[in-house]
C-alpha positions in Angstrom: 0.0 0.0 0.0 1.2 3.5 -0.8 -1.1 6.1 0.8 -1.5 9.7 -0.1 -2.9 11.8 2.8 -4.9 14.7 1.6 -5.6 17.3 4.3 -5.9 21.0 5.2 -3.1 22.6 7.2 -5.6 23.1 10.0 -5.7 19.3 10.4 -2.0 18.8 10.0 -1.4 17.3 13.5 -4.0 14.6 13.0 -2.8 13.9 9.4 0.8 13.6 10.7 -0.3 11.2 13.4 -2.1 9.1 10.8 0.9 9.1 8.5 3.2 8.0 11.4 0.8 5.2 12.5 0.7 3.9 8.9 4.5 4.1 8.7 4.9 2.3 12.0 2.8 -0.6 10.5 5.3 -0.8 7.6 3.1 1.0 5.1 4.4 3.5 2.6 3.0 7.0 2.9 3.2 10.1 0.8 3.0 13.1 3.2 3.7 16.6 2.1 6.1 17.7 4.9 8.0 14.4 4.5 8.1 14.2 0.7 8.4 17.8 -0.5 11.8 19.2 0.3 12.6 23.0 0.5 13.0 24.4 -3.0 10.9 21.6 -4.6 7.7 22.3 -6.5 4.6 21.9 -4.5 2.4 21.0 -7.5 5.0 18.7 -8.9 5.4 16.9 -5.6 1.7 16.6 -5.0 1.2 15.3 -8.6 4.0 12.7 -8.1 2.4 11.7 -4.7 -1.0 11.3 -6.2 0.3 9.3 -9.2 2.4 7.0 -7.1 -0.3 6.1 -4.6 -2.9 3.3 -4.6 -4.8 4.6 -1.5 -6.1 8.2 -1.3 -6.9 9.1 2.3 -9.1 12.2 2.6 -8.9 13.8 6.0 -12.2 15.7 5.8 -13.4 18.6 7.9 -14.9 22.1 7.5 -11.3 23.4 6.9 -10.7 20.7 4.2 -14.0 21.7 2.5 -12.8 25.3 2.2 -9.3 24.3 0.9 -8.6 24.7 -2.8 -5.7 22.3 -2.6 -7.8 19.5 -1.0 -10.5 20.1 -3.6 -8.0 19.8 -6.4 -6.6 16.6 -5.0 -10.1 15.1 -4.6 -11.0 15.9 -8.2 -7.8 14.5 -9.6 -8.2 11.3 -7.6 -11.9 10.8 -8.6 -10.9 11.3 -12.2 -8.0 8.8 -11.8 -10.4 6.3 -10.1 -12.5 6.2 -13.3 -9.6 4.5 -15.1 -8.0 2.7 -12.1 -10.5 0.6 -10.2 -7.7 -0.6 -7.8 -7.4 2.9 -6.4 -9.0 3.0 -2.9 -10.5 6.3 -1.6 -10.9 6.4 2.1 -12.5 9.4 3.7 -11.9 10.1 7.4 -14.5 12.6 8.7 -13.4 14.8 11.6 -16.7 16.7 11.9 -20.2 16.8 10.5 -19.2 18.5 7.3 -20.8 16.6 4.4 -18.4 14.8 2.1 -18.1 15.9 -1.6 -20.8 14.0 -3.6 -18.2 12.1 -5.7 -16.5 10.8 -2.5 -19.6 10.2 -0.3 -20.1 6.7 -1.8 -16.8 5.4 -0.5 -16.6 3.6 2.9 -14.7 5.7 5.3 -14.4 6.4 9.0 -16.3 8.9 11.1 -14.1 9.8 14.1 -16.0 13.0 15.0 -17.6 11.5 18.1 -14.3 9.9 19.4 -15.8 6.4 19.4 -13.1 5.3 16.9 -9.4 6.1 17.4 -6.8 6.6 14.6 -5.2 3.3 15.7 -8.6 1.7 15.0 -8.7 3.4 11.6 -5.2 2.3 10.6 -6.0 -1.3 11.7 -9.1 -1.4 9.6 -7.2 0.2 6.6 -4.4 -2.3 6.5 -6.5 -5.4 7.5 -5.0 -6.3 10.9 -1.6 -7.7 9.6 0.3 -10.3 11.7 3.6 -9.3 13.3 5.6 -11.2 10.6 3.8 -9.2 7.9 4.5 -5.9 9.7 8.2 -6.9 10.1 8.5 -7.8 6.4 6.9 -4.4 5.3 9.1 -2.5 7.8 12.2 -4.3 6.5 11.3 -3.6 2.9 10.7 0.1 3.7 14.0 0.3 5.6 15.8 -1.1 2.6 14.2 1.5 0.4 15.2 4.3 2.7 18.7 2.9 3.0 19.2 2.7 -0.7 17.9 6.3 -1.1 20.1 7.8 1.6 23.5 5.9 1.4 26.4 7.1 -0.6 27.4 5.2 -3.7 29.8 2.4 -2.9 28.9 2.0 0.7 29.8 -1.6 1.5 27.4 -2.1 4.4 23.9 -0.9 3.4 23.2 0.1 7.0 21.5 3.4 7.6 20.8 3.0 11.4 22.3 0.8 14.1 20.4 -2.5 14.1 21.0 -2.7 17.9 19.9 0.7 19.2 18.5 2.6 16.2 21.1 5.4 16.3 22.2 7.1 13.1 25.5 8.1 14.6 27.5 5.4 12.9 31.3 5.5 12.5 32.5 4.2 9.1 36.2 3.6 8.4 38.6 1.5 6.5 42.0 -0.1 7.2 44.5 -2.1 5.3 45.9 -5.4 6.7 49.6 -5.0 5.9 50.3 -8.7 6.3 47.6 -9.7 3.7 47.5 -6.4 1.7 43.7 -6.4 2.0 41.3 -3.6 2.6 38.8 -3.9 5.4 35.7 -1.7 5.9 34.5 -1.1 9.5 31.3 0.2 10.9 30.4 0.8 14.5 28.0 2.5 16.9 28.6 4.1 20.3 26.3 1.4 21.8 29.0 -1.2 21.0 27.5 -2.8 17.9 29.9 -3.1 15.0 30.6 -5.1 11.8 33.3 -5.4 9.2 33.6 -6.6 5.6 36.3 -6.8 2.9 
């Protein structure tokens, strides 16, 4: 699953919490403040996020109803849904504001009364995966992040310490003069370390 979270800035905290909960379950999430870097195009980033997602999560509220950005994202997604029946549209209603007509038909979640938590919403969205499935998705996502953030030629493929999670890793190399071989070393302040040739 690759989720795009459409929201108004007034609902940013809830949208960020939702994105975090999905990520913690190993799901891939497009979230504006995570995926659009300073100096990058807003429209280009949003278009890329919409095109690359297979789940459109609409955080809906009175603020979202008044937002031109949210309206544009909804229209683009509904248009894409005409051709792509695999695209899921999931509205999450924060208040009693009526959903747009073209989205009202999709099953979503009404959390306005507090009876359902965001944890419940995420669990329903992803279908209650087993721990092994979560670990597999997290591992795959970690590998994607590692590949995107490591320098070319890094012999380890380690972005964070597998023992403590720190990103303060020391990388070095040394030559064994007796064998005339290069060794690459990596270590963390917690005591974890590894080496390779």
